[in-house]
C-alpha positions in Angstrom: 16.9 87.0 113.8 19.9 87.2 116.1 21.3 90.6 117.0 25.0 91.2 116.4 27.0 91.4 119.7 27.8 95.0 120.6 31.1 96.2 119.3 33.8 97.3 121.6 34.5 101.0 121.0 37.7 102.9 121.8 37.9 104.7 125.1 37.7 108.5 124.8 40.8 109.2 126.9 42.1 112.8 127.1 45.4 113.9 125.6 47.8 114.2 128.5 51.4 115.2 127.9 53.8 115.8 130.7 51.0 115.7 133.2 48.9 118.4 131.5 45.6 117.8 129.7 45.0 119.4 126.3 41.7 119.9 124.5 43.3 120.3 121.1 45.0 117.3 119.4 46.6 119.5 116.7 50.1 120.6 117.3 51.6 123.2 115.0 55.0 124.6 114.0 56.1 128.1 113.4 58.3 127.9 110.3 57.8 129.0 106.6 55.2 131.7 107.2 55.5 135.1 105.5 56.0 136.9 108.8 55.3 136.7 112.5 51.8 138.2 112.1 50.7 135.4 109.7 52.3 132.9 112.1 50.2 134.2 115.0 47.0 134.3 113.0 47.4 130.8 111.6 48.1 129.3 115.1 45.1 131.1 116.5 42.9 129.6 113.7 44.3 126.1 114.3 43.1 126.1 117.9 46.4 124.4 118.8 47.6 124.6 122.4 51.1 123.2 121.8 53.4 125.1 119.5 56.8 123.7 118.4 59.7 125.9 117.8 63.1 125.1 116.1 65.6 126.5 118.6 68.4 126.7 116.1 66.4 128.7 113.6 64.1 130.9 115.7 64.8 133.8 118.0 63.5 133.1 121.5 65.5 135.9 123.0 69.0 134.8 122.2 69.2 137.7 119.6 67.8 140.7 121.4 68.0 143.0 118.3 65.7 140.7 116.2 61.9 140.0 116.4 61.2 137.5 119.1 58.7 134.7 118.3 57.5 134.7 121.9 56.0 138.2 121.3 53.3 136.6 119.2 53.3 133.1 120.7 53.0 133.8 124.4 54.2 131.0 126.8 51.3 132.2 129.1 48.8 131.0 126.5 50.6 128.2 124.6 52.8 125.3 125.6 56.1 126.0 123.8 57.7 122.8 122.5 61.3 123.5 121.6 62.6 121.1 118.9 66.0 120.0 117.7 65.3 120.5 113.9 68.6 120.8 112.0 70.5 118.5 114.3 72.3 115.5 112.7 74.1 114.1 115.7 73.0 113.2 119.2 75.6 115.7 120.6 74.1 118.6 118.7 70.6 117.6 119.7 71.5 117.4 123.4 73.3 120.7 123.3 70.2 122.3 121.6 67.8 121.0 124.2 70.0 122.4 127.0 70.1 125.8 125.2 66.3 125.7 125.1 66.1 125.0 128.8 68.2 128.0 129.5 66.2 130.3 127.2 62.9 129.2 128.6 63.7 129.3 132.3 64.1 125.6 133.0 61.5 124.3 130.5 62.1 120.6 130.2 59.5 119.5 127.7 61.2 119.1 124.2 60.7 117.5 120.9 63.8 115.4 119.9 64.6 114.9 116.3 68.0 113.8 115.0 68.1 113.7 111.2 70.0 111.3 108.9 70.6 113.5 105.9 69.3 116.5 104.1 67.5 114.9 101.1 64.9 112.9 103.0 65.2 114.3 106.5 64.5 110.8 107.7 65.3 110.3 111.4 68.7 108.8 112.3 67.4 106.3 114.8 70.8 105.3 116.1 71.6 108.9 117.1 68.1 109.4 118.3 68.4 106.6 120.8 71.7 107.9 122.1 70.3 111.4 122.5 67.1 110.2 124.1 68.9 108.2 126.7 71.2 111.1 127.7 68.4 113.7 127.8 66.1 111.5 129.9 68.8 111.0 132.4 69.2 114.8 132.5 65.6 115.2 133.5 64.1 116.2 130.1 60.6 115.1 129.1 61.0 113.8 125.5 58.5 113.8 122.7 60.5 111.9 120.0 60.3 112.1 116.2 61.1 108.6 114.8 60.7 106.2 112.0 57.5 104.2 111.7 59.2 101.1 113.0 56.9 99.6 115.7 59.8 97.9 117.5 62.0 101.1 117.7 58.9 103.1 118.8 58.3 100.7 121.6 61.9 100.8 122.6 61.8 104.6 122.9 58.7 104.4 125.0 60.4 101.9 127.3 63.4 104.2 127.7 61.1 106.8 129.1 60.0 109.0 126.2 56.6 110.5 127.0 55.3 110.6 123.5 56.1 108.8 120.2 56.0 110.8 117.0 56.4 108.5 113.9 56.6 110.2 110.5 53.7 109.8 108.1 56.0 110.7 105.2 59.2 112.8 104.8 59.2 116.2 106.5 57.6 118.8 104.2 56.6 116.3 101.5 52.8 116.6 101.9 52.5 113.0 100.7 50.2 111.9 103.5 50.5 108.7 105.6 52.4 106.2 103.5 52.4 103.2 105.9 49.1 103.0 107.7 49.8 99.5 108.9 52.9 100.4 110.8 51.2 103.5 112.3 48.4 101.3 113.5 50.8 98.8 115.1 52.6 101.6 116.9 49.3 102.9 118.3 48.1 99.4 119.4 51.4 98.7 121.2 51.9 102.1 122.9 51.0 103.2 126.4 52.0 106.8 125.8 50.5 109.2 123.3 51.3 108.6 119.6 51.2 111.6 117.3 51.9 111.5 113.6 54.7 114.0 112.8 55.6 115.0 109.3 54.1 114.3 105.9 50.6 115.7 106.2 49.6 117.7 103.1 45.9 118.4 103.5 43.0 117.9 105.9 42.2 114.4 104.8 45.7 113.3 105.8 45.1 114.6 109.3 41.7 112.8 109.5 43.3 109.5 108.4 45.9 109.8 111.2 43.2 110.3 113.7 41.0 107.5 112.3 44.0 105.1 112.8 43.8 105.9 116.5 46.6 108.4 116.8 46.3 110.8 119.8 47.2 113.8 117.7 49.0 115.2 114.7 51.9 117.7 114.5 52.3 119.7 111.3 53.8 122.9 109.9 54.3 123.0 106.2 50.8 121.8 105.3 49.5 125.0 106.9 52.3 127.5 106.3 52.7 126.7 102.6 49.0 126.5 101.8 47.7 129.3 99.5 45.6 130.5 102.4 47.3 129.4 105.6 44.6 130.8 107.9 41.9 128.9 106.2 44.0 125.8 106.1 44.7 126.0 109.8 41.0 126.0 110.5 40.5 123.1 108.1 43.1 121.1 109.9 41.4 121.9 113.2 38.1 120.5 111.9 39.9 117.5 110.3 41.5 116.5 113.6 38.1 116.7 115.4 36.3 114.8 112.7 38.9 112.0 112.6 38.8 111.6 116.3 35.0 111.4 116.3 35.1 108.8 113.6 37.7 106.7 115.5 35.5 106.8 118.6 32.4 106.0 116.7 33.9 102.8 115.2 33.7 102.5 111.5 31.6 99.9 109.7 33.4 96.7 108.7 34.7 96.5 105.2 33.0 94.0 102.9 33.9 92.5 99.6 30.3 92.7 98.2 27.4 95.0 98.4 25.0 95.2 101.3 21.6 97.0 100.8 21.2 100.1 102.8 17.5 99.2 103.3 17.4 95.4 104.1 14.4 93.4 102.7 13.8 91.5 106.0 10.4 92.2 107.3 9.0 94.0 104.2 5.4 93.5 103.2 5.9 92.7 99.5 
């Protein structure tokens, strides 16, 4: 009998974003919770270290008479990732990022998303490219929400975006990853972190993303709109860890026909 040649396994590289290493590969949002207390408890249960915040929809201090999200999500503990949710033009997205930089004392790490229209919330890639170019020239570190087009994803990387964030399915849909082939191609071609952003509905969706080789997953609605957000946050944490371990372990090859779990080779009768 000849032994199969050892398989090449993926390298267990750390998640590094903007020069900082993170233990958790789960990134979470802050919208759609019942209140700030539930927000804080869910994020705690998720184990996330990066928390994304919609600057146009969240009080980060610009409204002194309203509850401030930073009172429960401390910048001393979490990396705050301002995002441009609700922006439909490059001009609005650039303005929002500059506002975030002012509110957060020069913070230059942002998540860029420029939406096409309200029904699907698909990214407007033409406007996204324009905004990314301007923001990068202005010194921002851009994590970019984009379509699952491998060519556009590579172009954004080459422009200088520090992380590529293709959608798994429309924002808030909970449909799971609809085009695994494209996500896999983006991962294979990228030299920067690739994180699935949008579409996750339950823990198995997060695991699939990680098994495709993604560096992480960003989610909000899947946790916030669960019947028990705290429990779901913990489930997502475990799903991310499980999917990553499976990816590193290297799955068995798929076969068309059965293969006995206990081979007959070398049996006595």
